[in-house]
N, C-alpha and C positions, 0 to 999 in steps of 0.2 A: 612364392619365389621372386628373387629380386631378379632385377634387369642391370646389364653392366652401366654404367654411365663412364664417363671422362675423370681422367683425373682433374683434380682442383688446381692444382700448381699447371697441369697443361692446357688447361682452360683458360687461367690468369696470362700465361703466355700468350695464350691466343688471342685475347682480347688486348693485351696488352703491344703485340704485334700489329695486326688488324683492325683495331677496334675504330682509328681516326679513318682509315678508306671505309671500313663501313660505312658509318656513320654519314660519310661525306656522300657515297653513293647513294643511299637511303635517303639520302635532305635532295636528291635531284629528282629521285620516281617519286619523291613523296608533296614536288611542287614548294620545298622550303620549311616544308609544318615540322618544326623541333621534335615536338613531342611526337607524331606518330613517327617519326624518324628515329627517336631514343628506344620506342615500342618494340620497330621491330629489328632494330639492332638486336634487341634485348632477347627477343625470341628467334630469332638467331642463334645465337651463344646458349638457350638454352636447348636447341638443336643439336649442336654439335656435343654438348651436355650429353643429349640423349645416344649419341650415336659416336660412340667411341672408335666406329670400324672405322671412321670417316681418315683420321687421324693416321690410318694405315695404309693408305694411296701410296701408289707409287710414286705420286710427285712431288717437285720439292715442295712446295707450299700449299697451303689449306686455303686460301685466297680465291682461286676458282671453285673450290664447290661454297664456301663461305657467301661468295657474292650470289650463285645461282641458286643457293637457297635462299637469301634473303632478297631478291627478284623475284620468285614465285611466293616466298609472302608478302611481298607487298602488293601482286597481282591478286593476291587471292583477299586481301584486306579491303583494296578497292573493288573487288564485284563484292564483297560483302556490302559494305557500305553502298554500292549503287541498287543493292536490290531492298535493301530495307527505305521506307518513305522520310527524305529527308527533316529533320530534326528542326523545332522553331524554338527561337527563345524566348524566354521572360518577355522581353520588350515586346515582342510580336501578340502574345498574348494579352500584353496588358492592353495592345491600339486596338484588340477586338472587341467589338461592344457585346456586352452579354444577351444571349438571344432572346432569356425574359424579360429584358425590359423594352418594352411597347414605346418606350419614349420614339428610337430613331427612325422606327416603322412608320411611327404616326407621323412625325414630321416632315420623312420621305413624300408621305400619301397628301400630306398638304400641301408639299411642294407639287407632285404631279397635279395635282385638282389645277391649281392655278395656272399652271404652264399650259393645260390644256383648254381654262376657259379661253385661255390669250389667243389662243387659234381662231382662225376665221371658224365660222359655222358648218361649210363642207368639209374644210378641214380635217376638223373636227367630229364630224358625222360618221366620215370614215375610221376611223381612227376607235368608236363609240362602239362600233359595228364589227371591226376586227378583232379589239381586245380586249373590250368587257365585254361584248356578247360570244365571242368566238367563232364566229362566224367567217367564211374561207371567201374571197374573193369575188369570185362569183355570186354565193349568195349574196354579199354584201352589194354587189354592181345591180342584183335584179331587185334587192331590199329598197335602193336608193333610186333604181330607176336610170342608172348612165352604163357606158360602158366597162368590164373589168380592167381596160388599162389606165381610164377616168381614177378607177378606186386603185393602182400601182401606184398613180404616178401623185396621187393629192398625200397619199399613207405614206409615200417616200417624200417630199417635204413638207411634211407633216413631224413627223420626226426628224426632220434637219432643225426645223423651229422648236422642237423638245429637246432637242441636243443642244438649240444655243441658252436657251430659258434655266434647264434645268444646272444645277452646277457640279461638274464634277462627273457627266453622262456624257454619251455621245452615242449615237446611233452608228450601227456594224451593219454590214450585210444581213440578211435575212428580217432585218426592219426590229432589232429587240435590241433596246439598249444594255451598254455594258458600263463599269465605272472605269475614269481616266486610270492608267497609272500614275501614280502617285498622290490620290486626290482623295483627300478627307472621304468615307464611309460610312 
């Protein structure tokens, strides 16, 4: 069974009469993305080709039908793009360190060790218990024989000091350092 399609001459006339306006409309909907607008114009004309009954409408012009189809296609395309994870370019992949290369982590470990050595013994003792031994604040306080509030305070100031000593890192709430935006990783 073959489906009826629009006559080629009628489709060419439709494209000639409404193509530029349709492209301009879609260019606005795609925020100036010419390639995407051209693709949507083409898909809209394919829909017109597949639906010859649209030419039999009681309206004088096909433009309202075309713009409605085009707008719906643009919405569907946007939803489809948002449902997929963002694509990354080759530049991002080239700048990402190889996980098999231990050089980066070794250098980072050396930087952290040097920065921790630069802390006062009291601050270092708190961080070692909290982050290297995995103790809770109360456990570290009991182990060190100091109040829990002092452990929190020393941890806070120690992390601030580390943030200043370690290039590309800064403390954040919750006491865990994270890379700065735009800093080399």
